matplotlib code that plots the C-alpha trace (Angstrom):
import matplotlib.pyplot as plt

x = [83.4, 81.5, 78.1, 78.7, 80.8, 78.6, 75.5, 76.6, 77.6, 74.4, 72.3, 74.3, 73.9, 70.1, 69.8, 71.8, 69.5, 66.4, 67.5, 69.9, 69.4, 70.5, 71.6, 74.0, 72.6, 73.7, 74.0, 75.2, 73.9, 74.8, 71.8, 69.3, 66.7, 66.6, 65.1, 61.6, 61.7, 63.3, 60.3, 58.2, 60.9, 62.4, 65.5, 66.0, 64.5, 66.4, 67.2, 64.2, 61.8, 63.3, 62.6, 59.1, 57.7, 59.5, 59.7, 63.4, 62.9, 66.5, 67.7, 65.6, 67.8, 70.9, 68.8, 67.3, 70.8, 71.6, 68.7, 70.0, 73.4, 71.5, 69.8, 73.2, 74.6, 71.8, 71.7, 73.2, 76.0, 79.6, 82.3, 83.5, 79.9, 78.9, 82.0, 81.3, 77.7, 78.8, 81.4, 78.7, 76.0, 78.3, 79.8, 76.3, 75.4, 78.5, 77.7, 74.1, 75.1, 77.6, 75.3, 72.5, 74.9, 76.7, 73.9, 71.5, 72.5, 71.1, 69.2, 68.1, 70.3, 73.9, 74.9, 73.3, 73.4, 71.3, 68.7, 68.7, 68.3, 65.7, 64.2, 63.9, 63.8, 61.5, 63.9, 67.2, 69.6, 72.3, 75.4, 75.2, 75.0, 75.6, 73.1, 74.4, 78.0, 77.5, 75.7, 78.7, 81.1, 78.9, 79.2, 83.0, 83.1, 81.0, 83.2, 86.3, 84.7, 83.5, 87.0, 88.5, 85.9, 86.8, 90.5, 91.9, 94.6, 95.2, 91.7, 92.6, 89.7, 91.9, 94.2, 91.3, 89.6, 92.9, 93.5, 89.9, 90.0, 93.3, 92.3, 88.8, 90.1, 92.9, 90.5, 88.0, 90.2, 93.2, 92.5, 89.0, 89.8, 93.0, 91.2, 88.4, 90.7, 93.2, 90.5, 90.2, 93.6, 91.6, 88.6, 88.1, 86.5, 83.0, 83.8, 83.9, 86.4, 89.3, 92.3, 94.5, 94.4, 96.6, 99.4, 98.9, 99.1, 102.3, 104.0, 104.8, 108.3, 108.0, 107.9, 110.6, 112.9, 116.7, 117.9, 119.9, 122.3, 123.4, 123.2, 120.1, 117.8, 116.4, 115.4, 111.8, 110.0, 110.0, 113.8, 114.1, 111.8, 113.7, 117.2, 116.1, 114.4, 117.5, 119.8, 117.4, 116.9, 120.6, 121.5, 118.8, 119.7, 123.4, 122.7, 120.1, 122.6, 125.4, 123.1, 121.9, 125.5, 126.6, 123.6, 123.9, 127.5, 129.8, 130.6, 129.4, 128.3, 125.4, 123.4, 120.0, 120.8, 121.8, 118.5, 116.6, 118.5, 118.0, 114.2, 113.9, 113.2, 110.4, 108.5, 108.6, 105.9, 107.0, 107.8, 109.9, 113.0, 112.8, 112.2, 115.2, 117.4, 116.3, 117.0, 120.5, 121.4, 118.9, 119.9, 119.2, 120.3, 123.0, 125.6, 125.3, 125.4, 128.5, 130.3, 129.4, 130.6, 133.9, 134.9, 132.8, 131.2, 127.8, 124.8, 123.6, 120.4, 122.1, 119.7, 116.7, 116.7, 118.0, 120.6, 118.1, 115.3, 117.7, 119.2, 115.7, 114.5, 117.6, 116.8, 113.1, 113.5, 116.7, 114.7, 112.4, 115.4, 116.8, 113.5, 113.4, 117.1, 117.6, 115.7, 117.4, 120.9, 120.0, 118.7, 121.9, 122.9, 126.4, 126.6, 127.1, 129.7, 131.6, 131.5, 133.0, 135.8, 136.3, 137.1, 139.9, 138.0, 139.0, 136.4, 136.2, 135.6, 133.0, 131.2, 131.2, 130.5, 128.2, 126.7, 125.9, 124.3, 122.1, 121.0, 120.0, 116.2, 116.4, 118.6, 116.4, 113.2, 114.8, 115.8, 112.3, 110.7, 113.1, 112.6, 108.8, 108.8, 110.9, 108.7, 105.6, 107.1, 105.3, 106.3, 110.0, 109.9, 107.2, 109.3, 112.8, 112.3, 112.6, 112.9, 113.5, 110.1, 109.1, 105.9, 104.3, 104.4, 103.1, 100.2, 99.5, 99.4, 97.2, 94.7, 94.8, 96.2, 94.4, 94.3, 92.4, 93.1, 92.2, 93.0, 96.6, 97.0, 95.7, 98.0, 101.1, 99.9, 99.9, 103.5, 104.4, 102.8, 104.9, 108.1, 107.0, 106.2, 109.7, 111.3, 109.2, 110.2, 113.9, 113.7, 112.2, 114.8, 117.6, 116.3, 115.3, 114.1, 117.1, 116.8, 117.9, 116.7, 118.9, 116.6, 115.5, 114.3, 117.8, 119.7, 122.0, 124.4, 127.0, 128.6, 128.0, 131.2, 132.7, 132.7, 135.9, 137.9, 137.3, 133.5, 133.3, 135.1, 133.1, 129.8, 130.8, 132.1, 128.8, 126.4, 127.9, 128.3, 124.8, 123.5, 125.3, 124.0, 120.5, 121.0, 122.2, 119.1, 116.7, 118.5, 117.8, 114.2, 113.5, 115.1, 112.8, 109.8, 111.4, 112.1, 109.7, 110.6, 113.4, 115.8, 114.5, 113.8, 115.6, 114.1, 113.4, 109.7, 107.2, 104.3, 104.0, 103.6, 101.1, 99.0, 98.9, 98.6, 97.3, 95.0, 92.7, 91.0, 87.4, 84.6, 83.7, 87.2, 90.0, 89.4, 91.7, 91.8, 94.9, 94.3, 95.9, 94.2, 91.3, 93.4, 95.9, 93.5, 91.8, 95.1, 96.1, 92.8, 92.8, 96.5, 96.0, 93.2, 95.0, 98.5, 97.5, 95.3, 98.1, 100.6, 98.2, 97.1, 100.6, 102.2, 99.4, 99.8, 103.5, 102.9, 100.5, 102.9, 106.0, 104.5, 101.5, 101.2, 98.1, 97.1, 97.6, 100.1, 102.5, 99.5, 98.5, 102.1, 102.2, 98.7, 99.9, 102.3, 99.7, 98.8, 102.5, 103.5, 100.8, 101.4, 99.4, 97.6, 96.3, 95.2, 93.3, 91.5, 90.8, 89.2, 87.0, 85.9, 85.3, 83.7, 81.7, 78.8, 76.9, 77.4, 80.3, 79.5, 82.0, 83.6, 83.6, 83.8, 86.7, 86.4, 87.7, 90.7, 91.5, 91.2, 93.5, 96.0, 95.8, 96.1, 98.6, 101.0, 100.5, 103.2, 106.0, 104.7, 104.4, 108.0, 109.5, 107.5, 108.6, 112.3, 112.2, 110.2, 112.5, 115.1, 112.9, 113.2, 110.0, 110.8, 109.4, 106.0, 106.3, 107.2, 104.2, 101.9, 103.4, 102.3, 98.8, 98.8, 96.6, 97.7, 96.5, 98.4, 101.5, 101.3, 100.6, 102.8, 105.7, 106.1, 105.0, 107.4, 110.3, 108.9, 109.1, 111.5, 109.1, 106.1, 107.8, 108.7, 105.2, 103.5, 105.9, 105.6, 101.9, 101.5, 104.1, 102.9, 99.3, 100.4, 102.7, 101.0, 99.6, 99.2, 97.0, 94.5, 94.5, 91.3, 89.7, 89.8, 86.8, 86.1, 85.1, 88.0, 90.9, 94.4, 97.7, 99.5, 96.8, 96.6, 100.4, 100.3, 97.7, 99.9, 102.9, 100.8, 99.8, 103.4, 103.1, 106.3, 106.8, 103.4, 104.0, 107.4, 106.1, 103.3, 105.8, 108.0, 105.0, 104.2, 107.8, 107.7, 104.4, 105.8, 109.0, 106.8, 104.7, 107.8, 109.1, 105.6, 105.4, 108.9, 108.0, 104.7, 106.1, 109.4, 112.6, 113.1, 115.0, 117.0, 119.1, 122.3, 125.2, 126.0, 129.2, 129.1, 129.0, 131.9, 133.9, 133.0, 134.3, 137.5]
y = [-7.7, -9.7, -8.2, -5.5, -3.0, -2.9, -2.9, 0.1, 2.0, 1.2, 2.3, 5.5, 6.3, 5.8, 7.9, 10.7, 10.5, 10.7, 13.1, 15.6, 18.3, 16.9, 20.3, 22.9, 25.4, 29.0, 29.2, 25.7, 23.0, 25.0, 27.4, 24.6, 26.3, 23.3, 21.0, 22.4, 22.1, 18.7, 17.3, 20.4, 22.9, 22.5, 24.2, 22.2, 18.8, 15.5, 13.3, 11.1, 14.1, 15.7, 12.6, 11.9, 15.3, 17.8, 16.1, 15.5, 12.0, 11.7, 11.2, 8.0, 5.5, 6.2, 5.9, 2.6, 1.3, 2.2, 0.1, -2.7, -2.4, -2.8, -6.0, -7.4, -6.6, -8.6, -11.5, -14.9, -15.0, -16.3, -13.6, -13.4, -13.4, -10.6, -8.7, -9.1, -7.9, -4.9, -3.9, -4.1, -2.2, 0.5, 1.1, 1.3, 3.8, 5.9, 6.0, 7.0, 9.5, 11.1, 11.0, 12.9, 15.3, 16.4, 16.1, 18.5, 22.0, 25.4, 25.6, 22.0, 19.9, 21.0, 20.1, 20.8, 17.2, 16.2, 18.8, 17.4, 13.9, 14.3, 17.7, 20.7, 19.8, 21.5, 21.1, 22.3, 21.6, 23.4, 22.0, 18.9, 19.4, 17.2, 14.6, 14.1, 14.2, 11.4, 9.3, 9.7, 8.7, 5.7, 4.4, 4.8, 3.0, 0.1, -0.2, -0.5, -3.1, -5.1, -5.1, -6.3, -9.1, -10.3, -10.6, -7.4, -5.6, -8.8, -8.7, -5.8, -3.3, -0.5, -0.7, -0.9, 2.1, 4.1, 3.4, 4.3, 7.4, 8.7, 7.8, 9.4, 12.5, 13.0, 12.3, 14.8, 17.6, 17.3, 15.5, 16.9, 20.6, 20.3, 18.3, 20.9, 23.7, 21.7, 20.5, 24.2, 23.8, 21.9, 24.3, 27.6, 30.7, 29.3, 26.0, 23.9, 21.1, 21.9, 19.6, 21.5, 24.5, 22.8, 22.4, 26.0, 27.4, 25.5, 26.2, 29.8, 31.1, 32.7, 29.2, 27.3, 30.0, 29.3, 32.8, 33.0, 30.5, 32.7, 36.0, 37.4, 37.6, 35.4, 31.8, 30.6, 30.4, 26.5, 26.4, 29.1, 27.1, 23.8, 25.2, 27.2, 24.1, 21.9, 24.4, 24.9, 21.2, 20.5, 23.5, 23.1, 19.4, 20.1, 22.9, 20.8, 17.9, 20.2, 21.5, 18.0, 16.7, 19.6, 19.2, 15.5, 14.4, 17.1, 18.5, 22.0, 23.8, 25.9, 23.2, 24.5, 28.0, 26.5, 24.6, 27.8, 29.7, 26.7, 26.8, 30.6, 31.1, 28.6, 30.5, 33.7, 35.1, 34.5, 38.0, 38.9, 37.1, 38.9, 42.2, 41.7, 40.8, 44.0, 46.0, 44.6, 44.0, 46.1, 49.2, 51.3, 48.6, 48.9, 46.9, 49.1, 52.2, 51.0, 50.0, 53.4, 55.3, 53.4, 52.3, 54.5, 51.4, 52.4, 50.6, 47.5, 45.5, 42.0, 40.8, 41.0, 37.9, 34.4, 35.1, 36.8, 34.3, 31.3, 32.9, 33.6, 30.0, 28.5, 30.5, 29.5, 25.8, 24.7, 24.4, 21.9, 19.8, 20.0, 18.8, 15.8, 14.9, 15.4, 12.2, 10.3, 11.3, 10.5, 7.1, 5.8, 2.9, 3.2, -0.6, -0.5, 2.2, 0.3, -2.8, -0.8, 0.4, -3.2, -4.1, -1.5, 1.2, 4.7, 7.4, 8.9, 5.5, 4.7, 8.0, 7.8, 4.0, 3.3, 6.5, 8.5, 5.5, 4.8, 8.5, 8.1, 8.0, 11.2, 12.9, 11.9, 13.0, 16.3, 17.0, 16.1, 18.5, 21.3, 20.8, 20.8, 23.7, 25.7, 25.1, 25.9, 29.0, 32.2, 34.8, 34.9, 35.2, 37.9, 40.0, 39.4, 37.9, 41.1, 40.0, 36.4, 34.8, 31.4, 29.3, 30.2, 34.0, 33.4, 31.5, 34.3, 36.9, 34.7, 34.5, 38.0, 40.0, 41.9, 38.9, 36.7, 33.5, 30.5, 28.1, 29.3, 29.1, 25.6, 24.6, 26.0, 24.2, 20.9, 21.6, 22.1, 18.7, 17.1, 18.6, 17.2, 13.8, 13.7, 14.5, 11.9, 9.3, 10.2, 10.0, 6.5, 5.3, 6.7, 5.1, 1.9, -1.1, -1.6, -1.8, 1.2, -0.1, 0.9, 0.7, -2.8, -4.5, -5.4, -3.3, -0.7, 0.9, 1.8, 5.2, 7.5, 7.6, 11.1, 12.8, 12.7, 16.0, 17.0, 16.3, 18.1, 21.2, 21.2, 21.0, 23.7, 26.0, 25.6, 25.7, 28.3, 31.2, 30.5, 30.7, 33.9, 35.3, 34.3, 36.0, 39.2, 39.3, 38.9, 41.5, 44.0, 42.8, 43.2, 46.7, 47.6, 47.4, 49.6, 52.7, 55.2, 54.7, 52.4, 54.2, 57.7, 58.1, 55.8, 57.3, 54.5, 53.9, 51.3, 52.9, 50.1, 47.5, 49.7, 50.2, 46.5, 45.0, 47.6, 46.5, 48.8, 48.3, 49.3, 48.7, 45.5, 44.1, 44.1, 45.3, 43.9, 47.3, 46.7, 46.5, 43.1, 41.2, 39.9, 38.3, 37.1, 35.1, 33.7, 32.5, 30.9, 29.1, 27.7, 26.8, 25.0, 23.0, 22.2, 21.2, 18.0, 17.0, 17.6, 15.6, 12.7, 12.3, 12.6, 10.1, 7.6, 7.9, 7.3, 4.2, 2.8, 3.5, 2.0, -0.8, -2.0, -3.8, -3.1, -2.4, 1.3, 2.0, 3.9, 5.8, 6.9, 8.0, 10.2, 11.5, 12.9, 15.2, 16.7, 19.7, 20.3, 20.5, 23.0, 26.6, 27.9, 30.4, 27.5, 25.6, 28.6, 29.2, 25.5, 25.4, 28.3, 26.7, 23.3, 24.3, 27.4, 25.3, 22.2, 19.5, 20.8, 24.5, 25.6, 28.7, 31.6, 29.3, 28.4, 24.8, 25.5, 27.3, 24.4, 21.9, 23.9, 24.0, 20.3, 19.0, 21.7, 20.9, 17.1, 16.0, 17.1, 14.9, 12.1, 12.4, 12.9, 9.9, 7.8, 8.8, 8.0, 4.8, 3.4, 3.1, 1.1, -2.6, -4.4, -7.1, -4.7, -4.8, -8.6, -8.9, -6.8, -8.9, -12.1, -10.7, -10.4, -6.7, -5.3, -2.7, 0.3, -0.9, -1.5, 1.9, 3.9, 2.0, 0.7, 2.8, 6.3, 6.5, 5.9, 8.5, 11.4, 13.5, 13.1, 13.9, 17.1, 18.0, 17.4, 19.3, 22.2, 22.4, 22.1, 24.9, 27.2, 26.9, 27.4, 30.7, 31.9, 30.8, 33.4, 32.4, 29.4, 31.2, 34.7, 33.8, 32.0, 34.6, 36.7, 39.7, 37.2, 34.9, 37.2, 35.8, 37.3, 36.9, 38.5, 41.4, 41.9, 41.8, 44.5, 46.6, 46.1, 47.1, 50.3, 51.0, 50.5, 48.5, 49.2, 47.7, 44.8, 44.0, 44.5, 42.0, 39.6, 39.7, 39.0, 35.9, 34.8, 35.0, 33.1, 30.3, 29.9, 29.4, 26.9, 25.0, 24.7, 23.6, 20.9, 19.7, 19.6, 17.7, 15.2, 14.6, 13.1, 9.7, 7.3, 4.7, 3.4, 4.7, 6.4, 10.0, 11.6, 13.4, 10.0, 8.9, 12.0, 11.5, 7.9, 8.9]
z = [165.2, 162.6, 163.5, 166.1, 164.0, 160.9, 163.0, 165.0, 161.9, 160.0, 163.0, 163.4, 159.7, 159.9, 163.1, 161.4, 158.4, 160.6, 163.4, 161.9, 159.3, 155.9, 154.5, 155.9, 158.4, 158.3, 162.1, 162.6, 164.9, 168.1, 167.7, 168.3, 166.0, 163.8, 166.5, 166.1, 162.3, 161.9, 160.0, 159.0, 157.8, 154.4, 155.6, 158.7, 157.8, 158.1, 155.1, 155.8, 156.1, 153.0, 150.9, 152.3, 153.2, 151.0, 147.6, 147.5, 146.2, 145.0, 148.6, 149.0, 147.0, 149.2, 152.4, 151.3, 150.7, 154.2, 155.4, 153.2, 155.1, 158.4, 157.1, 156.0, 159.4, 161.1, 158.7, 159.7, 157.1, 157.0, 157.5, 153.9, 152.6, 155.0, 153.9, 150.2, 150.7, 152.8, 150.1, 147.4, 149.3, 150.6, 147.1, 145.7, 148.5, 147.7, 144.0, 144.7, 147.3, 144.9, 141.9, 143.7, 145.4, 142.2, 139.7, 141.5, 142.6, 143.4, 140.1, 139.5, 137.3, 137.5, 133.9, 130.5, 129.3, 132.4, 131.3, 127.8, 129.1, 131.8, 131.1, 133.5, 137.2, 139.7, 142.7, 144.1, 147.0, 148.8, 150.4, 152.6, 156.4, 159.5, 158.5, 154.9, 156.1, 158.7, 156.1, 153.8, 156.6, 157.4, 153.9, 154.0, 157.4, 156.1, 153.1, 155.2, 157.5, 154.5, 153.0, 156.3, 156.6, 153.1, 154.2, 152.7, 154.7, 156.6, 157.9, 160.2, 160.5, 161.8, 158.8, 156.4, 158.0, 158.0, 154.3, 153.4, 155.5, 154.1, 150.5, 150.7, 152.4, 149.8, 147.0, 148.3, 149.6, 147.3, 144.0, 143.5, 143.9, 141.8, 139.1, 139.2, 138.2, 136.1, 133.7, 132.7, 130.9, 128.2, 128.1, 126.3, 127.9, 127.3, 129.1, 125.9, 125.9, 123.5, 124.1, 121.6, 123.9, 126.4, 123.8, 122.6, 126.1, 126.9, 123.6, 124.4, 124.0, 127.4, 128.9, 127.0, 125.6, 125.9, 124.9, 128.1, 126.8, 123.9, 125.9, 124.2, 127.1, 129.8, 129.8, 129.9, 133.1, 133.0, 132.8, 135.5, 137.8, 137.2, 137.6, 140.7, 142.2, 141.6, 143.3, 146.1, 146.7, 146.7, 148.7, 151.4, 151.8, 152.2, 154.7, 156.6, 156.8, 158.0, 160.8, 161.7, 162.0, 164.1, 166.4, 166.9, 166.1, 167.5, 170.9, 169.9, 173.1, 171.9, 170.2, 171.5, 170.3, 166.9, 166.7, 167.4, 164.7, 162.3, 162.5, 162.8, 159.1, 159.0, 161.7, 159.7, 157.4, 153.8, 152.8, 155.8, 154.6, 151.3, 153.0, 155.3, 152.3, 150.6, 153.7, 153.8, 150.2, 148.2, 146.2, 149.3, 151.7, 154.3, 152.3, 149.2, 151.3, 153.1, 149.9, 148.3, 151.3, 151.8, 148.3, 146.0, 144.5, 143.0, 144.3, 142.3, 142.1, 142.2, 144.9, 142.5, 140.3, 140.6, 143.3, 145.6, 145.1, 145.7, 148.8, 150.2, 149.4, 151.1, 154.2, 154.0, 153.2, 155.0, 158.2, 156.5, 155.4, 158.9, 160.4, 158.0, 158.6, 162.3, 163.2, 160.4, 161.6, 165.2, 164.1, 162.5, 164.8, 166.4, 166.2, 162.4, 162.8, 165.5, 163.3, 160.5, 162.7, 164.0, 160.4, 160.5, 158.6, 159.6, 160.6, 157.1, 155.5, 158.1, 157.6, 153.8, 153.4, 156.4, 158.0, 154.8, 152.9, 155.9, 155.7, 152.1, 152.6, 154.6, 152.1, 149.2, 151.1, 152.1, 148.5, 147.3, 149.8, 149.0, 145.2, 145.5, 147.9, 145.5, 142.4, 144.4, 146.2, 145.5, 148.2, 147.5, 143.7, 143.8, 146.2, 144.8, 141.3, 139.3, 135.7, 136.8, 136.2, 137.5, 137.0, 140.3, 139.6, 136.0, 137.5, 139.9, 137.2, 135.1, 138.0, 139.4, 136.5, 133.8, 131.5, 134.0, 132.1, 134.3, 131.5, 131.2, 135.0, 134.9, 132.1, 134.0, 137.1, 135.1, 134.1, 137.8, 138.6, 135.8, 137.4, 140.8, 139.3, 137.8, 141.1, 142.9, 140.4, 140.7, 144.5, 144.3, 141.9, 144.1, 147.3, 145.7, 147.6, 149.8, 153.6, 155.8, 159.1, 162.0, 165.0, 166.1, 169.2, 170.3, 172.8, 171.3, 173.7, 171.2, 171.0, 168.0, 166.1, 166.2, 162.8, 160.8, 161.2, 157.6, 157.8, 161.2, 160.0, 156.8, 158.7, 161.1, 158.4, 156.5, 159.4, 161.8, 159.3, 157.9, 161.5, 162.1, 158.8, 159.9, 163.2, 161.5, 159.1, 162.0, 164.1, 161.3, 160.9, 164.6, 164.5, 161.7, 164.1, 166.7, 164.6, 163.1, 159.4, 158.2, 155.9, 156.8, 160.5, 162.9, 166.0, 168.5, 169.2, 170.4, 168.5, 166.0, 168.8, 170.6, 167.5, 166.8, 170.3, 172.7, 175.6, 177.5, 180.8, 181.3, 183.8, 181.9, 181.9, 179.4, 175.9, 173.1, 171.3, 169.1, 165.4, 165.1, 167.8, 165.8, 163.1, 165.7, 167.8, 164.7, 163.4, 166.7, 167.0, 163.4, 163.5, 166.8, 165.3, 162.1, 163.4, 165.3, 162.4, 159.9, 162.0, 162.7, 159.1, 157.8, 160.1, 159.8, 156.0, 156.3, 158.5, 155.9, 153.0, 154.7, 156.9, 155.0, 151.7, 149.6, 146.0, 145.1, 147.8, 145.4, 144.0, 147.5, 148.3, 145.2, 145.8, 149.2, 147.3, 144.9, 147.0, 147.8, 144.2, 143.2, 144.1, 147.0, 144.7, 142.6, 145.7, 147.0, 143.7, 143.4, 146.9, 146.0, 142.8, 144.3, 147.6, 146.7, 145.3, 146.4, 147.5, 149.7, 150.2, 152.8, 151.3, 153.8, 156.8, 159.2, 158.0, 154.5, 156.0, 158.3, 155.5, 153.3, 156.1, 156.7, 153.2, 152.1, 154.9, 155.4, 152.9, 155.1, 157.9, 155.4, 154.2, 157.7, 158.9, 156.0, 156.4, 160.1, 159.8, 157.1, 159.9, 162.3, 161.8, 160.9, 163.5, 166.2, 164.5, 164.2, 167.9, 168.9, 166.7, 168.3, 171.7, 170.3, 169.9, 167.1, 164.5, 166.6, 169.7, 167.6, 166.0, 169.2, 171.7, 169.6, 166.4, 167.6, 170.5, 168.1, 165.7, 168.2, 166.1, 163.1, 165.4, 166.6, 163.0, 161.7, 164.5, 164.3, 160.5, 160.6, 163.2, 161.7, 158.1, 159.2, 160.9, 158.1, 154.9, 152.6, 149.0, 149.7, 151.9, 150.4, 148.5, 151.4, 154.2, 155.1, 157.4, 160.1, 159.6, 158.8, 159.2, 160.4, 157.1, 155.0, 157.5, 157.3, 153.5, 153.4, 155.7, 153.4, 150.4, 152.3, 153.0, 156.8, 157.1, 160.8, 161.8, 159.5, 161.0, 164.5, 163.9, 162.2, 165.3, 167.5, 165.4, 165.6, 169.4, 169.3, 167.2, 169.2, 172.3, 170.4, 169.3, 172.9, 174.1, 171.4, 172.2, 175.9, 175.3, 172.8, 174.5, 173.1, 171.6, 173.9, 172.1, 175.0, 173.6, 175.4, 174.4, 173.5, 176.9, 178.6, 176.6, 177.6, 181.3, 181.2, 179.6]

ax = plt.figure().add_subplot(projection="3d")
ax.plot(x, y, z, "-o")
ax.set_aspect("equal")
plt.show()
C-alpha cells in the first residue's frame, strides 16, 4: 500500500486531467461529441489543454501539484515521510483547486476585491465537469492515504478514506449551501456586511411575544415552534415506543398489520394527512356535520392551529420514532432481564430499572429526530396552522411572499439552527458516556421477559387506538379519490385514476398517456438512486462516530444534523444559490435533486445506526481484528448484519422521503425533472383534489411495495435468541 495506492490515484488524476473535459458539458459525456475536441475545442478541452492551448493558466498550478504527488509516490521514502509529503501536497492542491474554482466565474473575477487587487481579467470559466471533479476526488483520496501513512486513524486507509469522504461531502453539500444563504442574515439588500441587521431581524415582537400568557393574543413564532417541537418530540417518542413494545414484546396476533399501519403516515405525501384531518374534523368535515345533525353543536375550527398541527405532526413523525426504536427494543438482551429476575426483581422493576435504561440511546435519538423534524416541518403548519405561526412558515413567506426578504429568512433559519443545537446538546448530556451494549459475541438464548401487565396494557391502549385512528383517516383519504367531488358529489368513479394513469395501446406498443406518468417515473428513478446512497452514507457515518476515535468526531456528528434542522424551503433556496453558478453548476439537473435527497435524509440513518450500534459490544470488532480482518471486513461482515433493522429503517426512510418531500425540492424541479409531490401540489392549488388524492394513493401503494421489497432483500437480524412463541410451545 505504501507505493501502489498513491501511485494509482496520482496516475488516475493525471489521466483525468489529460483525457476528460475539464468543464461541464451540456449533453454530458454520453454523447461522445467531446472526443474530437479534447484538445482543440475550448468547450470540450481537457484540463491540460485548457491550461496550455486555451489560455486558462490558472489551472496549471493545481495540475503541477498533481505531478508532484506522482513524484512523491515514486520516491524511495519511509512510510511516515511519504505520508507527510502526500498530506502537504494534496492540501496545497486542494487549496489551489478551490482558489481558482471560486475566484473565477462566468465574468472573470467573482468578487470586487479581486478586481481591485488584480485588475480586470480577460477570461472566464463555467462549472467543473468530469475532468475537474475527478482531479478533486484524487486530491481527497491522496489526503486520506497520506493521513493513514502518518498513523492517523490507526493507520487504516479505509477509515481515513471514509472520514475524508464523509467530511468533504457534508462540507460541500450541507455546510457550504447553508452557509451561503445564512451569511445573508448579516447583509443588507445591496450585499454589504451589516452585523447589527441580524439582531434587528431577530428582535421583532412577532418572534418573541408572550402575549398568549396574559390572554392578549398569540405567542411569538419562536415560542410556538419550541413548544410544538417539545410536544411533538415527547409524543412521537412515546407513541413509537408503545408500537415497538407491542410489536416485539407482546403476543399480539396482528403484528405485521400493526407495523404497516405504523409506517403508513411516513409513506404519504406531506399535505395528505392535513387534508384528511380537514375532511374529518374541519368546519365542513364529517365530525362537525355529525355533531351539528345529532346534538345541534355548531361547527368549530379547532383543528386549525396548535391542536391540528400537533396531531398532524404526531401522525407524520411517529413512524420515524418507531423505525429508530424498533431495533433498540429488539436489541435489549434477555440475559440482563433474566439476571434481574434471578435477584428477585419483579417484571415491573426489571422493565423500569433494566430494560428502559438500556433503551435510553434510542429514546434520546427518537426524541431528537422528532424535535428537529417538528421545527423544520413546513407542510403541516402551512395547511393546518391558521393563526398559529411557526418559524418554518415565516421563512417560507419571507422567501416567496411579497416582501422577498432573504436576510430575514436567513436570520430565522439561524434561530432554527440554535434550537437544533440546544436539542443536540441536551441529547448528549442525557445519554452521557455510559455503556448500553447488549449484543456481544457470546451466545444469548435467553427469552425476552414479557412486559408487566401495566406496561402491556398501557402500550396497547396507546398503540391500538392510534392505529385504528390511522386506518380511519386513510379510509376517508382513499374514498376521496373514488368519488367525483368530496363534500358535494359522492358518485363513485374511477375517472381520477384514469386521468392520471391511463395506458393506451398503439401499433408501436404501449403509450403511457396518463398525465401523472412522467413525474411518477422520474420520482421512482431518482428515489431509487438516492435511497441506497442515503443509507450507506448515514450508516457509515454512524459507524465512524460510534466506533472510531479521531479529532473532530463530535463536530462531524453535529454537522450531519445541519440539513435536518433547517427547513426544506431554506435547503432548496440554498442549493439554488450555491449550485447555480460556477464552480458547481448543477441546478436544473437530476444530480442536484439526488444530492438534496441524500443529504436532507441522511441524518435519520445516522441516528438509527448510532442507536443500534451503541448496543453492539465493541469486543466483536476486537475479535474481528484479532482474526486479522481489516476495518472494511469488520464493518461489512460483523457490524452490518447486526444492523439490519437500522439498514431497513435508513433505506425505507431514504426512499419514502425522496418520494414524498416537497419543500426541499420545490425550487429544484424543472419541466424535464418534475416530481410527484410538486405535481400533486399544483393539482391541489388548482382545486383538483380527486386527482391529487388518486395520485397520492398510487404513491402509497408504490412505497408499500418498496418497503416489502427492502425488507425481503435486507432480511431480519438473527441474534440466536428464542422467541415468545417458542416459550409458549415448550410450556
